[in-house]
C-alpha positions in Angstrom: 46.2 -1.2 -44.3 42.4 -2.0 -44.7 41.1 -4.2 -41.8 40.1 -7.0 -44.3 43.8 -7.4 -45.1 45.0 -7.6 -41.7 43.3 -11.3 -41.5 44.6 -14.5 -42.6 41.9 -14.9 -45.3 42.5 -11.4 -46.9 46.3 -12.1 -46.9 45.6 -15.6 -48.8 43.4 -14.0 -51.3 45.8 -11.2 -52.0 48.6 -13.8 -52.4 46.5 -15.6 -54.9 45.6 -12.6 -57.0 49.0 -11.3 -57.1 50.2 -14.6 -58.5 47.2 -15.1 -61.1 45.3 -12.2 -62.2 47.4 -9.0 -61.7 50.4 -10.2 -63.9 48.1 -11.0 -67.0 46.6 -7.5 -66.5 49.8 -5.9 -66.4 51.1 -7.8 -69.7 47.8 -6.8 -71.4 48.5 -3.3 -70.7 52.0 -3.2 -71.1 52.8 -5.4 -74.2 49.2 -5.6 -76.0 48.5 -1.9 -75.6 45.1 -2.2 -73.5 45.2 1.0 -71.9 41.5 2.0 -72.4 38.6 0.1 -73.4 36.7 2.0 -75.9 33.4 0.5 -75.2 30.0 1.8 -73.5 29.0 -0.3 -70.7 30.2 -3.0 -68.5 28.9 -5.9 -70.7 31.1 -4.7 -73.7 34.2 -3.8 -71.6 33.9 -7.3 -70.2 33.8 -8.9 -73.7 36.8 -6.6 -74.4 38.7 -8.1 -71.6 37.8 -11.6 -72.6 38.9 -11.3 -75.9 42.2 -9.8 -74.8 42.5 -12.7 -72.4 41.8 -15.2 -75.2 44.5 -13.5 -77.5 47.0 -13.6 -74.7 46.3 -17.3 -74.0 46.7 -18.0 -78.1 49.9 -16.3 -78.0 51.2 -18.5 -75.3 49.8 -21.8 -77.0 51.5 -20.7 -80.2 54.7 -19.8 -78.3 54.9 -23.2 -76.2 52.6 -25.5 -78.1 54.8 -26.0 -81.1 54.1 -27.8 -84.3 51.3 -29.9 -82.4 49.2 -26.8 -82.0 49.7 -25.6 -85.6 48.6 -28.9 -87.0 45.2 -28.4 -84.7 44.7 -25.0 -86.0 45.4 -26.0 -89.8 42.7 -28.8 -89.4 40.4 -26.5 -88.0 40.5 -24.0 -90.8 40.3 -27.0 -93.3 37.2 -28.0 -91.7 35.8 -24.2 -91.8 36.4 -24.7 -95.8 34.5 -27.7 -96.3 31.5 -27.3 -98.6 29.1 -28.7 -95.9 30.1 -26.4 -92.9 26.9 -24.6 -92.9 
C-alpha cells in the first residue's frame, strides 16, 4: 500500500472517492458503453465525460422525478418553440 494511503487523511479520501466517484464511472462504463473516449486532447475528453455525466443525471431525474420533471421539460421545450426565443 502506498505511504499516502496509510495515514488517516488518505484513508478518509479513499472512502469518499469509493462512495461518490467510482460507482458513477463504473455505471458509465458498464451500462452506457463509455469504454473509450474517441477524442484528441484532455479538454475534449473532459467534455465527453461531462456530457456522459449529464446524461447519467438526466436519466436519474427522469426515473425518480416523475411527472413534475416531465412538466418542467415540456415547459422548457415550449419556450424554445416561441417565435421570440432568439
